[in-house]
N, C-alpha and C positions, 0 to 999 in steps of 0.2 A: 770646329769651325763655326758652328751655330752659336756656341756659347760666347765666342768673341763678338759676333755680330750683335747678339742680344745685350752683351755688356755695353757695347757702344750705344745702342738704342735706348736701353734703360737709363744710362747716364744722361742721355739727351733729354730725358723728361724730368731730370732734377735740375730745373732751370729757374733763374731769376733774370736780372739784367746782367751787365758786365760784372764779373767778379770784383773788379777794382772799384765799383760803386759802393761796395759794402752791403749790398742787398742780400738778405739771407736766402739760401736755397730753400725751395719748397719741398716738403716731404710728399712723395707721390706713391700711387698704387697702380697696379695694372688695370686695364689694358694699356697698350701703347697706341698713340695716334699719329697719323701722318697725312699730309696733303700730297696727292700724287695724280698721275694722268690716268684717265679712264682706260686707255688702251693697254695698261699693264695688268688689268684686273681679270682678263679672260682666264678661265680655268683656275681661278683662285680657290684655295681651300676654304672650307666652311667657316674656319676660325677667323678669316679675314672678313670683317663686317663693313659694309658701306653705310656710314651714318647719313651722309648727304652727298648728292652729286649734282654737277652743273654741266649740262650738255653743251651750253654755249661756249664755255671755256675748256671743255674736255677734261675737267678735273673732278676729284672726289676727295672727301675726307673719310678716312677709314680708321677703324680700330682693329687691333691684331694681337695675337699671342706670338710666342716665339717661332712656331712653325710658319705662321703667316708672314711674319717679318722677314724670315729667311727667304720665303717665296718672292716677296715684293722686291727685295734686294737683288735676287737672282734674275728676275724678269727685267729689271731696270738695266742691269749690266749686260744681259743678253741683247738688249736693244741698243747697246753702246752708249747708254747714258751714264754720265759720271755719278751724279747723285740719284736722279730719277724720282726723288721724293724729298719733301721737307718735313723734318720732325716737327711736331706740334705740341711742345711741352705744356703750353697754356691750357690745352684741353685735358691734360692729365692731372692737373692740380686737384688736391683733395676737395676743394670747394666746388669743383666742376664735375664731381663724380655722379651726381644725380642724373639719371638718363635724360630727362627732359632738358636740363640745363646744358648738357654736353651737346645735344642735338641743336639746341638753339645757337650755341656758340659756333658750331660747324656751319649752320645755315648762314649766320652773319658773316663768317669768314669767306664763304664762297660768294656771297652777295658783294662784299667789298672787293674781292678779286675780279668779279664780273664788271663792277663799276670802273675799276682801274683799267681793265681791258678795253672797255668802251671809250673812256676818256683818252687813253694814250694811243688808240688806233683809229679814232674818229677822223673824218675828213678835216675837221678843224685843227687836228694835230699835224696834218700833213701840209704845212705851209711850205711854199716854194723857197728853196735855199739856193742862192747863187753867190758863193763866196768869192772874194777877190783874192787871187793868188798873192802871197806875200813872200818876197825874197828871203826874209829872215826865217820864216818857217821852212821854206824849201832848203835853205842852207843847213838848218838844224836836222831835217829829215835825212839829208844826204850824208850826215855824219854817222849814221847807223852802219855798224860793221857786222856782217854775218859771222865773222870769225869769233867775235865776242859772244854772240848768241850760242855758237857751237861750244865754246869753252864753258859757259855756264850750264848748258844742258849736260855736258860730259861730267862736270863737277857734281851737280846736284843729283843726277841719276846714279852716281857711284855710291851714295849712301845705301845701306842694305835695304831699307825701306823708309817710307815716311808715313806709314799707317798711323792714324791718329790715336789708336789705343795701344800702340807698341810701347814697351817700357822705355825705349829710347826715342820716343816720338818727338821730343823737343831738342834732340842733338842737332839734326839738320836745321831746325828752326833757328836755333841760336847761331849756328854757323852762317846762315843766310842773313840774319839780323846784323851780324858783324860786317859782312860784306857790303850790305846796303849802307850801314853807318859810315863807312869809309867814303862812299860816294857823296855824302852830303855834309861831311864834317866841317867844311869851311863856309856853310850857309848860315848866316845869323838867324836864329829862331827856328831852324829846322829841327825836327825831332824824329827819332826812330823808336817806336814803342812796341814792346811785347804785350799783347792783349790776352789776359786770362779769360777762360770761359767756364761756365757752369756745365755745359753740355759735353765737353770733352777735355781731357787733360792737356791736349795739344794746344799751343798758343798760336794766335795770329800775329801778323806784323803790320804795323801802320807806319808809313813814312809821311810826315806832314811837312809840306813846303808852304810857309805862310804867304798869303797874298799881300800886296802893297796897299791898295786903296779900298778893296772890298773883301777883306779876309774871311768874313762870315759866310761868303758864298764859296762853295767847295765843288771842285771837279774831282771825281773819284775814278781811278783806274785800278783794276784788280784782277786777280787770278788765284786759284787755290794752290797751296804748297804740298798737300798730302798726296800720297799714292796708295794703291791697294792691289792686292793679288787675290783673285777670287772674290768671295763675298766678305772678306775681312778676317785676316789671321795675323796675329802678332808673331814676330820673329822670322817670318819667311821673306824671301827676296821679292821686292816689288820696286823695280827700277823707275817705272813711270817716266821714261824719257820724254815721250810725247804728252802723256797725261800725268802731271802737268808741268814737268820741268821745262817744257818748251814755252808755255805761257809765262812762267816765272822768268825765264831767260829773256823773252821778248820785252817784258816789263822792265827788267833790270837794265837792259840796254837803253830803253827809253829814258829811264831815270838818270842813267849816266849822262846823257846828253842834256836833258832838261836842267839838271843840277848845275851845269856850267853856264847857263844863260841867265839874263836878268829875270828877277821874279815877276810873275804875272800879277794882274790886279786881283784876281780871285786866288784863293788857296787851292793847291793841288795836293791830293793824297793818293798814295800808292798803297794798296792793300794786298797782302798775301795771306789767304784765308786758311784756317785749320778745318779739318773734318768735313770737307765738301762731299767726299765719297760716301759718307755715312748719313747723309741727310741735310746737307748745306748747313752744318752745325755752326761753324764760326761766323759765316756771313749772315745767317739768320739773327744771331745775337747782336751783331754789329748794326745791321740795318734797323732792327727793332729799337736799339738804344738811340740811334740817330733820329728815328721817327718820334720816339717818346720825348726827345728834347727839341723837336722841331728844327733840327739842323737843316740848313738850306743847301742841299745837294742839287746842283743844277744839271748834272748828268753823270751817268755811270757807264764806263766801258769795261766789259768783261773779256779777258783773254784766257781761254781754256782750250788748249791743243792748237798749235800753230805750225807743226813740223811736217805733217804728212799731206802732200798735195794730191789727194785722192781724185780730185776733179780736174787736175791739171796744175802745172806750176803757175803761181800767181793768179789762181782762181780762188777767190775768197767768198764763202757763203755768209750772208747776213741773215741771222735768224729773225723771222718776222713775228713769232709768237712770244708773248710775255716780254716784248720790247716796245720801245716808243717810236712812232713813225717819224717824228722830228729828228730824233737821234740817229735813226737809220739813214735819213737823208743827209745828215751831217757827215756820217761815215762815207757815203757815196761821194759827196763833194770834196772831202779831204783826200779821198783816194784819187779823184780826178786831177787834183792839183799837185799832190805830193808823193803818190805811190805808183800809180799807173798799173794797178792790178785790174782784174775783171771781177766785179762784184755781182753775185747771183743770189737770189732769195731762196730760203728754205725754212723748214720748221724742225724743232727738236723735242717739243713736248715739255710739260711742266717739270721743273726741278732738274733740268739737264745740266744746269750750272748755277753759279752763285748770283747771276743777274736776277734770277727768280726771287731771291730774298729781297732785293731792293725794289723790284717791280711790284711785288705784293704789298709793299708798304708805301706805294705811291710815288716812287722816284723814277725818272725817265732813264731807260737803259738801252744799251746796244750790245750785241754779241756777234762780232765777226768771228768766223770759224774756219778751220783749216780746209774744209771741203763741204760739198753737199753732204747731208747727214748719212745717206746710204753709201757714200764714197769715203767715209772717214776711216781712220786707222782701226782695224778690227783686232789688233793685237794688244789693245789697252787692257789693263787689269790682269795681265799675265807676265810671266818671266820674259816674254818676247818683246815687251815694250821698251826697246833699246834703240840706240842709233844704228841704222842699217842703210842699205843702198837706196831705200826710198826716202830717207830723211833729206829734207831740202832746206838748208839754212838760209838761202836767199828768200825762200818762201816765208820762213819764220821771221826774217828781218823785215819783211813787208808789214807785219803786224807791229813791229817796233816803230816803223815810220808812221803808221796810223796813230799809235799811242802818243808819239811826240807831237804830231800835228794837232791832235785833239786837245792835248794838254795846253798847247800854246794858243790855239785858236779860241777854244772855249774859255781858257783861263784869262784871256785879255778882252773877251767880248762882254757885251751887256745882254746878249741874246739868251733866251732860255726857251725850253719847250713849252708850248701852251699847256696850262693847267698842271705845271710841273711841281708846284708846292703841294706836299701832302696835306690833306685836311684832317686835323686831329680833333 
């Protein structure tokens, strides 16, 4: 079990940019580095070293050997966090191995994260939003069918597993890609791409719906497609019905509807990320690639687990940490007009899902979640993460309605979160 985990992490440190850019992989040496939450580090083994920490954001940059990496992964999953940490291959590059240089990079990384947290959570980011209800969006949201969400969860969780290091890791990915391609086959200019990574052999999927008048402005909706059992083992059964076949299903149903409607002014992209469970691997590479090219992403919605109504049916938790205040208010307003769920606020810690990858690189994010964090599905990452009597597909369909309404509202808007463009 440990060898599989370390194989994943070690591969994560052999990084460049997207594989399709042609950038060569960098040869790396130990130790391994990660950005994680301070609350995961209690009783950590001596081989897990804290290079730098930031109390304000509750995060730390750590170096670790194989035993410490196994500990960090276990602690994250015990707390119910999908990823729980973000792999930091840039700190493991050969040119960064000098002790002083590595610490300087860690210090700068945490300072940048603190700056993003201040900018995106400041009072100036919390502008008042009062959206006007639009019948066209209401009609689109009302087309969501919970039966379709159920069918997709049933289908996707039937694969033996979707672990990013499994020899068959890309079999479900290709099957999902084919399913998504059928939904957009009649849209001029629409693309469905498999994205190769340096950090994992598993591929991510990107569905691009081109905008009409402002195509360079992009609205991103995403969720991870991988699953895991324990701390990472190839070949074992890992159904991942809630984590995260449910998010995939909620997004797929949203795409089905958006694809039938006139294109929005802004482009809309749906991402299905690889390797989230092993350190936000796919989304970290994607967000870094977009940042390096100064891509204008006006907002990011993350759907990770939508099926278990642990705080009550149609009670949705909006995560307030490592998200953008303006985007959270947008979710509240969209819910008020088009979903009619109850939105409550909660926190989940750094690296709990792929929105952290985008947030750290300066993009405005929101993460509505199936329940308050303490009420979430505690069967994730086990054989028991299957459809059961607690699975609520009307609850999961509410997230599809949020995704549809956000894609249409933000896609046709000129609005954007204050200070939403990353400074490069």
